[in-house]
Each structure stands twice: as C-alpha cells, then as structure tokens.
Steps between C-alpha positions, in 0.01 A plus 500: 500500500737790447408596866620163630833530314548854633427373854759227443764748411427727782469232768847365385681790653283609787609225748859607476399864577272376776756301678757783497238741640392243768854451617552872537169608639357190643229283340198676623626855432628412156159352414313801619711756331494326171117491520491871609712600192296278265165643635615846449615439139196289415264753667628775272400305206171365628371843620622691191431255226327197639211404730666608827343319799153474348304234329282202601807270501695712747423278807623195328824665374553644844447167671727337238769742597468413865535129426759517219694826540463514878495147652700349203747785488568496882552131493730524186721762679532275796619209276745706289766572768489137615505307174629745235326638198533188282345236737243746647379596152500150392277373768263803491452516122463124452280469805271794400459350152355179656287697756368729231392219266327304781327783656383650170356164410320443837380867535443631152466175313770579255673167408815455289494255206714182513743669246526818722563281803766316325671831401473621867662178617783533254561868595509433870730190459738702304507776767554244776779330301664829400514657849473245787834307447723805517283715726483322831591757771768438742310612815421368846225231516273745686544761224431254238173386670389858561590610155313208335200571715482864408559417122206260507268754677620757240412255216149447649447878523620589160314213338163581672562870440535434122169323487339786699617734223316273248195532708540875514525535112192271470315738733605813302380324175173413658444862588618600149794700640831516329799444728850588382787281642666803663191591700459136594865475626443832707176370656692183605795707624277691733396163676855384507635818642242501775582147598877567492466812714302326764744211515798742519344703781375193686811288486787749499357838585666646196849346562836680512778507234813712457472805284779357272311175447181690408691705238640177362173325497297760299629406149411139584159594639431712186605221268287259685193725483538574137564141387253342741191679611506769228597350157489130602155499653351729245613253228366217735155666509507551131547132458240402765239716326467256215684183592442236778736532803581132456674589163643837603660378826705213336642757246589749772647210701779469248648832621736335748691360196554857371601605852823287466700754304423781743554279807834377351611866482388612839490188719773272352279220379609308190288304261567131439411261224156419650411867485531503118298165477239639720489833313430312167219301660348817640516676161321209347234505760448874480494484132221238514296724729539787262386287217213322667378770741 
C-alpha cells in the first residue's frame, strides 16, 4: 500500500504541471513529450537494472499502456485546458476508480468486500464534496461539454488500463517471472508513447509553437514526466502488483484534494469550507482501505 500512497502524492502535483505544459505546447504535443521523456528515463532503469522489454507479460503491459497511458492520457490532455486541473482530475480519478472496480470484478473476478466498498464510497464522496463546489470552471457551454466528454473517456481508459496491469502481473506470476515496478512502468510507457505519437502525427502533423513557448514549457514537461509517468506510475505499478485495482484507484483518486495547494499558488483557486470537510471524509475512507485491504 506504500505504492498507492506514493502514487497519491505524485499524482497530486502532475495535473498542474500538465496543464501548464498543455497551454504552452498544445495538448497533444505536451502529452507526447512527457511520455517521450518518461520512456527515456524509465528505459534507462529497465534495461540497466530491470527486465527491459522482455517477459511473458510484456504484451499485456504494452496494451495497458496504449489504453491507459495512450488513450487515457490523450483524453486527459484534451480535458485539462477546457476544465482546469481540479475538475479534470476529479472526474478522471473518481471515474477511473469506479471503472477499475467494475471491470476487475467482471473480467478477473476480483470483488471488494462490503467494508471495502463502504470505504471506497466514503473516499469518493469526500473527494466530490471537497472539490466540486469550488471548482466549477467558467467556460463556454461547448467547452464544458467537450471537457466533460474527454474527462470521462480518460477515466475509462485509465480504469481499464489499471486492470490490464493486474492481468499483466498475474501473467508474470503464472510464468514464474519477477517483474519490478519500474520495468512495468517502462513497458506501459512504450505503448502509451506509440499511441501518443500516432495521434500527434495524424491530428496535427507535429504542430507549431514559438521557440519562446517551447523553452518555457520544458520545465513543466519535465515536472509532469517525473511526477506522472516516471515516479507516479512506477508507484502505481508497485501497488497494483499486490493490491486489487478497485482498492488502489480510490486511494489514488484522492490526489485532487492534494492538488489544491499547488493549484492555489499557480492557478488562483482558493479552498472553501467544503474542501476541508471533504478532505476529512477522504482521509477516513483512505484510512479504512489501508486497514482493510
């Protein structure tokens, strides 16, 4: 469960970095470059100290990267500029928690206990209460509809991608092959990078940005890559190796509450009373999941 907590902390800051990078480079380019940087860094670890791109579970990790990193990431980056980091992350994280629990139950037969389901419900209720009242974006109706649609698609991609990782770890175990979290994250990143590259080339042909904007964007891209695909997803795979996705995803879903201090500094948002009430509920729910996992 330390992996889930590590993911929680990393994913709390990555939406702010992601939104700044997307505003400077464009959504598709920002997503591609964060995955390119992450794949390079994770690849160094995987090929020098891990399993590299080998193993019986590689097809599953690669496919999970296409679904979660690739499809889910592209959709997330389309939502961020429209809805802002708080609301986009709220919808994606809470939605992916529900999707992961349902898909894992239907596909892998992993069902949560009534106590665990109650803790999940308390956690998600706290997140919604803490973020939604003070995070509604002031955007045009068409941007709201498009942002919501992309966020829901991202939630579906990331939730299903998490379950595919569970299947990948089960495959590795069945073949008596050890898979470290860093190598798992690298193999997923390869699939995500391929998807992001194809989308970027197909939709925008590479896109154009001013040199000054590119220079300003790189710190945000690097921060997004480190806290998201590198450290965050490595911790995420660490957690999924031993814990059901239906438990890990709700814990990770609490990351928007920790995003508030960063967003308040960079985006001008301010927490209100409901934020603190929701945060308390989320802490109670997460604590319950840590106790009864």
